[in-house]
C-alpha positions as CSV (number, residue, x, y, z in Angstrom):
1,X,0.0,0.0,0.0
2,X,1.4,3.3,-1.0
3,X,1.6,6.3,1.3
4,X,-1.1,8.1,-0.8
5,X,-3.4,5.1,-0.7
6,X,-3.0,4.8,3.0
7,X,-3.7,8.5,3.6
8,X,-6.8,8.3,1.5
9,X,-8.1,5.2,3.4
10,X,-7.3,6.9,6.8
11,X,-8.8,10.2,5.9
12,X,-12.0,8.6,4.6
13,X,-12.3,6.4,7.7
14,X,-11.6,9.4,10.1
15,X,-14.1,11.5,8.3
16,X,-16.7,8.8,8.3
17,X,-16.1,8.2,12.1
18,X,-16.2,11.8,12.8
19,X,-19.5,12.1,11.0
20,X,-21.0,9.2,13.1
21,X,-19.9,10.9,16.3
22,X,-21.2,14.3,15.1
23,X,-24.7,12.7,14.3
24,X,-24.8,11.1,17.7
25,X,-24.0,14.6,19.3
26,X,-26.7,16.2,17.2
27,X,-29.1,13.4,18.4
28,X,-28.2,14.1,22.0
29,X,-29.1,17.7,21.4
30,X,-32.3,16.9,19.9
31,X,-33.5,15.2,23.2
32,X,-35.5,12.1,23.8
33,X,-37.5,12.5,20.7
34,X,-39.3,9.4,19.4
35,X,-38.9,9.0,15.7
36,X,-42.2,8.3,14.0
37,X,-43.6,8.8,10.4
38,X,-45.8,11.4,11.9
39,X,-42.9,13.7,13.1
40,X,-40.4,12.8,10.5
41,X,-40.5,16.2,8.6
42,X,-40.3,18.3,11.8
43,X,-37.3,16.3,13.1
44,X,-35.6,16.4,9.6
45,X,-36.1,20.2,9.5
46,X,-34.8,20.6,13.1
47,X,-31.6,18.5,12.2
48,X,-30.9,21.2,9.5
49,X,-30.6,23.8,12.3
50,X,-28.1,22.0,14.5
51,X,-24.4,22.4,13.7
52,X,-23.4,18.7,14.7
53,X,-25.8,17.4,12.0
54,X,-24.6,19.9,9.3
55,X,-20.9,19.2,10.1
56,X,-21.6,15.5,10.1
57,X,-23.3,15.5,6.8
58,X,-20.4,17.5,5.4
59,X,-17.9,14.9,6.7
60,X,-19.9,12.1,5.2
61,X,-19.9,13.9,1.8
62,X,-16.1,14.5,1.8
63,X,-15.5,10.9,3.1
64,X,-17.5,9.6,0.2
65,X,-15.3,11.5,-2.4
66,X,-12.1,10.5,-0.5
67,X,-13.2,6.8,-0.3
68,X,-13.9,6.6,-4.0
69,X,-10.3,7.8,-4.6
70,X,-9.0,5.3,-2.3
71,X,-11.0,2.4,-4.0
72,X,-9.5,3.6,-7.3
73,X,-6.0,2.8,-5.9
74,X,-6.7,-0.4,-3.7
75,X,-8.3,-3.6,-4.2
76,X,-11.6,-3.7,-2.2
77,X,-10.3,-6.7,-0.2
78,X,-7.7,-4.4,1.2
79,X,-9.6,-1.1,1.5
80,X,-12.9,-2.4,2.9
81,X,-11.4,-4.1,5.9
82,X,-9.7,-0.8,6.8
83,X,-13.1,0.5,7.6
84,X,-12.8,-1.3,10.8
85,X,-10.5,1.4,12.0
86,X,-13.7,3.5,12.2
87,X,-15.0,1.3,15.0
88,X,-11.7,2.1,17.0
89,X,-12.0,5.8,16.3
90,X,-15.7,5.8,17.1
91,X,-15.1,4.0,20.4
92,X,-12.5,6.4,21.3
93,X,-14.5,9.4,20.5
94,X,-17.5,8.0,22.4
95,X,-15.4,7.4,25.4
96,X,-13.5,10.6,25.6
97,X,-15.7,13.1,23.9
98,X,-19.3,11.9,24.5
99,X,-18.4,10.4,27.9
100,X,-19.8,7.0,27.1
101,X,-18.6,3.9,28.9
102,X,-16.3,1.5,27.5
103,X,-15.8,-2.0,29.2
104,X,-12.7,-4.2,29.4
105,X,-14.2,-6.5,26.7
106,X,-14.8,-3.4,24.6
107,X,-11.1,-2.4,24.9
108,X,-10.2,-6.1,24.1
109,X,-12.3,-5.9,20.9
110,X,-10.5,-2.9,19.9
111,X,-7.1,-4.4,20.4
112,X,-8.3,-7.4,18.1
113,X,-9.5,-4.9,15.4
114,X,-6.1,-3.2,15.5
115,X,-4.4,-6.5,15.1
116,X,-6.6,-7.5,12.3
117,X,-6.1,-4.2,10.3
118,X,-2.4,-4.5,10.8
119,X,-2.3,-8.0,9.3
120,X,-4.4,-7.0,6.3
121,X,-2.3,-3.9,5.6
122,X,0.9,-6.0,5.7
123,X,-0.4,-8.3,2.9
124,X,-0.9,-5.5,0.6
């Protein structure tokens, strides 16, 4: 894997993970709303007024463009497993930014994901 390919993969994964965390932050700001068909439009319009949603949508859009560039340079059998890094990033953001709990088994799972990504990256 070239440095450019790796940079594209990591950038796409980080942007995607950041988008997820921003959407969660926005959801937290919405409060305990129950999503139903009847209130879908008011909630959708409300999401367009909250900065975490807008920034999250932007991160998703940019990550899509970056990911397409990564897929143009790497086999999908190498690129797709790298998305697992997003689980690690999301868990760390959830723990340290959103103050969510992470158990010992969660940390062990993160270690296993890291080992798997390392093994896949070595083969390419």
